[in-house]
N, C-alpha and C positions, 0 to 999 in steps of 0.2 A: 355410586358406582364405587369400586375401590381403585387402588391405585394403577391396575392394570387395564383401567376401563371395560372390566368383565363385571356381570350382576353380581352382587353379593350374595352367595348362598345362603338363604332363609331357613334355620334351624328349628324343628317341630320338637315341641317341648311338652311333656306331659308333667303335670303338677299333682303332687300326692300331698293331700293335706288343704282343705279349703278353709281354714281359720283367720284369725285375724291379719298375720303377717302375710299371708298370701294375698288376702283382701285389700291392706293398706299399701303393700310395697309388690310384690312378685307381679300381681295381673298388672297394676298401672306400668311398672318399670318394663315390663316385655311389651306391652301394648305400645307404650311410646317408642321402644326401640323394634317398631315392626319390620325394619328393613334387615333386621338380625335375625327376629325370632317369630315364632308361629305358634300360639297355644293351639294344640288339638285335644288334648286329652286332660281330664279333672280325676279325681279320685277322692272320696272322703266316706267315713261311715255314716254322714249324716245326709240324707236325702234331701234336705232345705238348703244345706249349704251347698251342696252342688248345683243345684238351680239357680241358687242366688248368684253364686261366682259365674256360673255360664251365662247368666243374664248381664254381667257387667264386663264380658269381653266383645268387642266391638264387632258389628257384623261385619266389616272387612276383612277381618282375620280369618273368617272361613270357617265351615263346621266343626263343633266341638263335642267329642263323645263323652260320655261321663259313666262312671261306675263306683260302684263298693267294693271292687276286686283290685286290689293292688297289681296281683299277679296279670291281670287282665291287661291291666296299663301297660307294664313292664313288657309283656310278649308282642305289643302292640310293634307290627311292622314301620309303621310311619314314623314311630317316635325316635329320636335320636337323641335329647337329653331327657332322664329323668330325674325332676325338680322334687327333692323331699323335704317338706315342709309342716312335716306331723308333728306332734307331740314329741318330747324328747325319747321318749319311751320306744318309738317306734323307728328313731333314726337308722340304728345299724340294720334292723330286719328288713328296713325299705330301701338302703341303699345296696345290701348283698342282693337282695332281689333284682335290683337294676343290672347291677353288674353279671349277675348269672346269666341273664339275657342281653349280654353283650352291650348295655346302654352305657354312654357318659353319664354320669352322676352328680348333680349339684346337691350337696348336702349342708343344709343349713346347720349353724354351729347349735349347741354345742354335737361334736359329731358322733357320740355316745356319751352314757352314762358310766360306762366301765372300761376299764383297759382291755379286758377281756374281749369286748366286742369293737372295740378299736383294732385288735390284732385280727379278729373273725373278718373285718372289713377289707383290710391289708389282706389278707389270704384270698379272698373272694377277687380283689383287684387284680392281682398276680396270677389268677387262672382265667382272667376275662381280657376281651378285646375292648373293654371299655375302661374308663377311669373316673377317680373321685376329685371334684374339687369342693372343698370346704368352704362355707359362708362366711369369712371372716370381712365384712365391707369396710370396715375401719381401715384396712391395711391395703385398700386400693383407693382411698382417698388422693385427691389430684396432689396434696403439698406431702403426703406420706415419706416417698422416697427423697424428696429434698431435705426433710426433717431428718432421715437416716443419715444424709451424707453429713449435714450439718454437725449431728453427733458424733459422727465418726471421723470430723475433723476439729473436735476439740481437744486441747493439750492434754487434760486430764479430767474426768469425770468426778466430782466431788460428792453428788447427790442427785438424786432423781425423786420424782413422785410421778404416782399414777393416782387419778383423781376420777372418780365418777358417781357424783351425786345428781340424782336428776329427781323432778317432781313426778306426778302420776301420769302413766301413759295415755290415760284417757283425756289429759289435756291436749296432748299433741294429735292423738288419734280424731279426736274431735273438729279440728282445725285442718286436718289433710284434704277435706274434701274428697274422701272416697267412702264415707257412709258404711263402715262395716257394721255387719249384723254376728249377733253368738245366737246358734242353735241350739235345741236341746233334745232332737229328736234322735238319739243315740240310743241302741240296744242297750238293755242290762246286761247283755253277755259282753257287749263291746265295752262299757264302762268298767266291768268288773276285771275284765282283762288288762285294760289300762292301769287301774288301780294295782293290779297283782303284779303285773310286770315294774311298775315304778317303786314298790315295796321291795321285791327280790332285788333289782337293780342295785340302789342305793344301799341295802343291807352289804350284798357283797362287796361293793366297792369300799365302803366303810370298814368292813370284818376284815375281809380278805386281801385287799388291794393297798389301803391305808393304815395296816398295823393295828387291826383289833378295835378300833373304834367303836363305842358302842352306838347302836341304832337306837336313836330317840327323836322326839319330835325336833329338838333344836337342830341336832347334827344333820339330819336329812333336811331341814330348810336350809342350813349353809351349804350343802352339797348341792342342792337346786338352785339356790343364789349363785354360787360359783360358776356353775354348768350354764346357767342362763345370762344373767347381767354381767358374771366378773370375766367369762370367756372373752370378751370386748376386748377388755383393759390388760388380761392378761396377756393375750396372743400380741397386742401392740408392743407391750412391755418384751417378750421375748425376741420380737424383730428385731426391734430398736438397741436392747442391750443384752441378749444373750438369756442364757438360763442362770438364775441366783444359785448359790452354791447350798444356802439353806436358810430357812426361817428363823429368825431370832426373836420375834414378838409378834403377838396376837393379841387383840380383844375382837371375839366373833360373837354374834348375835345379829337380831333383827331390831330396829328398820337401818342401824349403821355398824360398820366392822371396818377393822384395821388390820394390816399386817404389816411387817419389818421384814424384808429380805435382804440377804447379807451376798454381795457380790465381793469379788478380792479385793477391792480397793475403795469401796463405796456403798452406802445402803440405799435402797427404794422403800418408800414409801408409799404403800397403796391404801387408799380410803375410799370407802363407797358407802352408798345408802340411799334411802329412797323416803320422801318426804312429801309434803302438799304443797311446796311452793312451786309454781308452773315456771320453771326452768330447767335448763339443761347443761350441765357444767361437766364435761368428761374432756379432760386431756392428759396429756404426758408432758412432763417438764424434766428437763436435764439441766445441772448447774456446774459449770466449771468456774476457774477463778476470774475470767474474764467476760464470759458468754452464757446465756442462759437461753436455752431454745426449748419453745412449747409449741406443741401442736392443739389445736383446739376443735374438738368437734361439736357441733350441734345435733339436734334431734333428726333422725334420716326419715320420720314420719311425715316431714313437710318438705316437700320437693324444692329444690333452688336455694337452700340455705349450703352458704359454701362451707369448706373445713378450712380452717386458716394455721398460717404459720407464724408464730411472734419470735421475734428475736431482739433480745436486749444484750448489749454488748459495752464494754469500754473501748473506746478508739483513741488513744494518744491521750487519756486522761478526761476523754470527752462520753456522757452518757447519750446512747443512742439507741431507738426502739424502731425496729421495722415490723411492718405486717405484710404478708404476702397472701394474695388471694388468687390462687393460680387457675381457678375455675370455677364456675358455678353449678358444673354437674356433679350432681350427690353421688355418694361412695358405692350406692347399690346401683346405679346407672353404670358408673365404669367398672364394677365389678362384673356386671352383665356382660360387658364389652370385651373382658377378659374372658372370661367363658366361652364367648363366641371364638375367639383368638384360639384357645385352647383346645376347642373341638374343631374348629374349620381348618385351622392352620398348623396345629401341632405346637403351639407356644407353651414353652414351659410355664406351669404355675406354682406359685410359692405355697399356697394353702393346700397341702397335700395332707392325706389323712396321718403320715409319719410327723408330719408338723405338727398336726391338731393334738394327736395322741399326748404329747407333751404337757398340754394344759391338766389332762387328768392328773400327771406327776405333779404339779402345782397345787392342784386340789388336796391331793394326798397329803403334801408338806404342811399345807397349812392346816388341816383339821388335825392332823397328827402332833402338831404344835400346840393347837388351841385345846385337844379334848383330852390326849393320852394322858394317863396318871402317871 
C-alpha cells in the first residue's frame, strides 16, 4: 500500500532489446518489483531471444506479447513505459519511436552515440506527452546524495579521482543466477543495418562533432568504450563536481586509458580499464585538506551488493575513518523506483536527455585532446 492506503498503480512496461542487460538486470529487477511494474511486451530481432526472455518472466506477471517490430510495441495501448535496452546504435531511434506514440521512455545509457541524435530525442520529447529518463543507475545509489552533500561541505576541493577498473563481465554475470544466453538467429539484413549505423554514427561524432578526428579502429573503439563503460563514471563526476573546463592530459587506448580534467581550482584524474582480474573497483574520491570522501560501487550484476560511502578525516588531530552502508538495495532497484515515481507521481528526475547529452561533450573533449594533430 502507498502512504494513503490506496493500492499502488502497477505500470505496464514494454522492453525493446532482449540481450544480456535485459536478461541479467531488467527482467529480474522488474520482476522483483512486481508491485510497481508488469512486463507486458517484448521486442527483439532474434526470435530465440524473445522466447527465452518470455520464459524467464514469472507466470504471475500475466500474459506477455512478443514482436520483432518496435513500432508495434510502442503503439500498444496497454504500454505505459517503453524500456529501450537495444544496441547503442538504436537507442535514439527507439526512444523517438516511443515518444512519438506518447509513451514514457526509460533509455539505457548511452542515450545516443551522437549529439545530433540527443538533439533529435529532445525535439521528440518536446512534442510528446511522454518523457525520457536515462538509465544512469549509479546516480541513484543509496548513499550517492549523501556523498554529494559531503563533497559540497568540503572547505576546498584539492583533487579528485574517478576510477573504474574491472575484470571481465562474464565473471559477474556467471554468478548472477540469471543464466543469460546469447542468440545468433538474426537476419543478415538486421546485422548489416547495425554495422552500417555503427560506422556512420561514430564517423559523424568523430569528424563533425569532435573536431575532425579521423575514424580509425582505435578512435572508434575509444568512442564506444567511453559511451559504454565510461558514461557511468563521467555522469557521476558531472553530478558531483560539474563539467570540467578542459582536458589537459590523455593517454588513450585499450585495455587502459587515462584522462586529466581541469576544473577552476583542482584537477580530476579519470582512470579506467578492463583486465582479467575478477574484481570490480569503481569509485569517485574527492580530496580536501582535512577530509576525503569516496563513494565505492560494486558490480550491479549481482543483487544485494551495497554501494558504500567512505569518509577519512582529521578530527582535532585524530585520524578517523567512517563507512556508511545506507541500504542493501542495489542501484538498479532504486533507479526503477524513481522511474515509477516519475511516471506515476510526476516526480522530477535528474537523468534527463539534456543532462545525458553532456556526456557526448566530454567524449568529444577527450578524443579531441588525445587524437587531434
